[in-house]
C-alpha positions as CSV (number, residue, x, y, z in Angstrom):
1,M,58.1,23.2,-11.4
2,T,57.6,24.7,-7.9
3,R,58.8,27.9,-7.1
4,I,59.8,29.7,-4.5
5,A,60.9,32.7,-3.8
6,I,63.9,34.0,-1.8
7,L,63.3,36.6,0.2
8,N,65.4,39.6,-0.4
9,Y,65.4,42.5,1.8
10,G,69.6,43.0,2.0
11,M,71.1,40.8,3.6
12,G,71.6,37.5,3.2
13,N,73.6,34.9,1.1
14,L,70.9,35.0,-1.6
15,R,72.7,34.1,-4.3
16,S,74.1,30.5,-3.0
17,V,70.1,29.5,-1.8
18,E,69.5,30.5,-5.5
19,K,71.3,28.6,-7.1
20,A,70.7,25.9,-4.6
21,L,67.5,25.4,-5.3
22,A,67.8,25.5,-8.6
23,R,70.4,22.0,-8.6
24,V,67.2,20.1,-6.5
25,G,64.8,21.4,-9.8
26,V,63.4,24.2,-8.1
27,E,62.5,27.3,-10.5
28,P,64.5,30.3,-8.0
29,A,62.6,33.8,-7.2
30,L,64.6,36.2,-5.9
31,T,62.1,39.0,-5.6
32,A,60.8,41.8,-2.3
33,D,57.7,41.6,-5.4
34,E,54.0,41.2,-3.4
35,Q,53.2,39.7,-6.2
36,E,55.5,37.4,-7.2
37,I,55.2,36.3,-2.7
38,E,51.7,36.0,-3.7
39,A,51.7,33.3,-7.0
40,A,55.0,31.4,-5.1
41,D,54.6,27.7,-3.3
42,G,56.6,27.9,-0.6
43,L,59.5,30.8,0.6
44,I,62.7,31.7,2.3
45,L,63.9,34.1,4.4
46,P,67.8,34.2,4.1
47,G,70.3,36.6,6.5
48,V,73.4,37.2,7.2
49,G,73.6,39.5,10.3
50,A,72.3,41.5,13.3
51,F,69.0,40.3,13.9
52,P,67.4,43.8,14.6
53,E,68.9,45.8,11.5
54,A,67.0,42.5,9.7
55,M,63.2,43.6,10.9
56,R,63.9,47.2,10.2
57,R,64.5,46.0,6.7
58,I,61.9,43.7,6.8
59,R,59.5,46.3,8.4
60,A,60.4,49.2,5.8
61,A,60.3,46.8,3.0
62,G,56.4,45.4,4.4
63,L,57.5,42.4,4.0
64,D,56.9,41.4,7.1
65,D,52.1,41.7,6.4
66,V,53.4,39.9,3.6
67,I,54.8,36.6,5.0
68,R,52.9,36.4,7.8
69,G,49.8,36.7,5.1
70,R,50.9,33.5,3.2
71,V,51.5,31.9,6.4
72,E,48.3,31.7,7.0
73,A,47.7,31.0,3.9
74,S,48.9,27.7,4.8
75,T,52.4,28.6,2.4
76,P,55.1,26.3,3.8
77,L,58.1,29.1,4.8
78,L,62.0,28.5,5.2
79,G,64.0,30.7,7.4
80,I,68.4,29.7,7.3
81,C,70.5,30.7,9.6
82,L,69.5,34.8,10.3
83,G,66.3,33.8,8.9
84,M,65.1,31.6,11.2
85,Q,66.3,33.6,14.4
86,L,63.7,36.1,12.8
87,L,60.7,33.8,13.0
88,F,60.4,34.3,16.6
89,D,59.0,36.8,19.0
90,S,62.0,38.3,19.9
91,S,66.1,38.7,20.5
92,T,68.7,40.7,22.6
93,E,71.8,40.9,19.6
94,N,72.7,44.9,20.6
95,E,69.0,46.8,21.6
96,G,67.8,43.8,20.6
97,A,64.1,43.9,18.5
98,D,60.7,42.2,18.1
99,G,60.4,39.2,15.8
100,L,57.7,37.9,13.1
101,G,56.6,35.9,15.9
102,L,55.0,32.8,13.7
103,L,57.4,30.1,16.1
104,Q,57.2,31.0,20.5
105,G,60.5,31.9,22.1
106,A,62.9,34.3,22.0
107,V,66.6,34.4,20.7
108,E,69.5,34.3,22.3
109,A,73.9,34.6,22.2
110,L,75.0,30.6,22.8
111,K,76.2,30.2,26.5
112,V,79.9,29.1,25.4
113,E,82.0,30.0,28.4
114,A,85.4,29.6,27.5
115,L,84.8,28.5,23.6
116,K,84.9,31.6,20.6
117,L,82.0,33.1,18.5
118,P,80.4,33.2,15.7
119,H,80.6,29.4,16.1
120,I,81.6,28.5,13.0
121,G,82.1,25.1,10.9
122,W,81.0,22.0,11.4
123,A,78.7,19.6,13.5
124,P,76.2,17.1,13.5
125,L,72.9,17.8,13.2
126,R,71.0,15.3,16.3
127,I,66.9,14.8,15.1
128,E,64.7,15.3,18.3
129,A,61.1,14.9,16.9
130,P,60.0,13.7,13.1
131,S,58.3,15.8,10.7
132,P,58.7,16.6,7.1
133,L,60.8,18.3,6.3
134,S,63.4,16.5,9.4
135,D,62.8,12.9,7.5
136,A,65.1,14.1,4.5
137,I,68.2,13.9,7.5
138,D,70.0,11.0,8.3
139,A,71.0,11.0,12.2
140,D,74.0,12.7,13.1
141,E,75.0,14.7,9.4
142,P,76.7,17.3,9.5
143,F,76.1,21.0,8.6
144,Y,77.8,23.6,8.2
145,F,77.0,26.6,10.6
146,V,78.0,30.5,11.5
147,H,76.4,32.0,14.1
148,S,76.5,33.6,17.5
149,F,73.2,33.6,18.5
150,A,70.4,31.2,18.6
151,P,66.8,30.5,19.9
152,R,65.1,29.1,22.3
153,P,62.3,26.8,21.1
154,V,59.0,25.8,23.1
155,P,59.4,22.3,23.3
156,E,56.8,21.1,20.1
157,E,58.4,23.2,17.9
158,L,62.5,22.0,18.6
159,L,63.2,19.3,15.3
160,G,67.0,18.7,15.8
161,S,69.8,20.5,17.7
162,A,73.4,20.8,17.6
163,A,76.5,21.5,20.5
164,Y,78.9,24.5,20.4
165,G,80.0,25.0,24.0
166,E,75.4,24.4,24.8
167,R,73.3,22.0,22.5
168,F,71.0,24.8,21.1
169,A,68.4,24.4,18.1
170,A,69.2,24.6,15.1
171,L,66.4,23.0,13.3
172,V,63.1,24.1,14.7
173,G,59.2,24.0,13.2
174,R,55.4,24.1,13.0
175,H,54.0,23.6,9.3
176,P,53.9,25.3,7.3
177,V,56.8,27.7,8.9
178,Y,60.3,25.9,9.3
179,G,63.9,26.8,10.2
180,A,67.4,26.3,9.9
181,Q,70.0,27.4,12.0
182,F,72.7,26.1,10.0
183,H,73.1,27.1,5.8
184,P,72.0,24.2,3.9
185,E,73.3,25.7,0.8
186,K,76.3,25.3,2.4
187,S,76.1,22.1,3.9
188,S,76.6,19.7,0.5
189,A,74.6,17.0,-0.4
190,A,72.9,16.6,3.4
191,G,71.7,20.3,2.8
192,L,70.6,19.4,-1.0
193,A,68.5,17.0,0.4
194,L,67.1,19.1,2.9
195,L,66.0,21.9,0.1
196,E,64.8,19.4,-1.9
197,R,62.9,18.3,0.9
198,F,61.7,21.8,1.8
199,A,60.4,22.2,-1.9
200,A,58.9,18.7,-1.7
201,I,56.9,19.8,1.0
202,C,56.5,23.7,-1.2
203,A,55.0,21.3,-4.1
204,P,51.2,22.6,-5.3
205,A,48.8,19.6,-5.9
206,P,48.4,17.9,-8.8
207,V,44.9,18.8,-10.5
């Protein structure tokens, strides 16, 4: 069975992600233990809260170097919500902070004009480019969002977008690194299908 490590740094919907992975036939491991992370077939970086505090916790736990090492070894990684934002170079949230630098670009506040923040609710996802992850998603499939910030990726790393006041990056990636601004674990059947596809990307090759 494919084993995916959910990186536990104290911020995120850890249990809901764990339950969703179990539903798609994955063995989830909620952990910050380096040996467990090294043994996993794939990684999920969840997150709810502020970017600078999340990066402080990740660095304090030594997870930044562990994550980069696994990505360098071509282990698939999926960032969810704030976890997606942490994959980028930096964020302007609060006092600002550097991110993991696994994808190119900065995270900035949504430009919503008269709309309220955070953006909370369902929005259709427009596929912008084919990828092993986005191929699991039907055109204009709705997903559930809760966020006030979004990354500004380089065009070649934009896989899908959604709209709230402006069109923003909602699905990003460059193998083996992927990110979803929405919450797949809260997005009904479509979210489970995306997690199932990520599990397939992580699955070890048969010997």
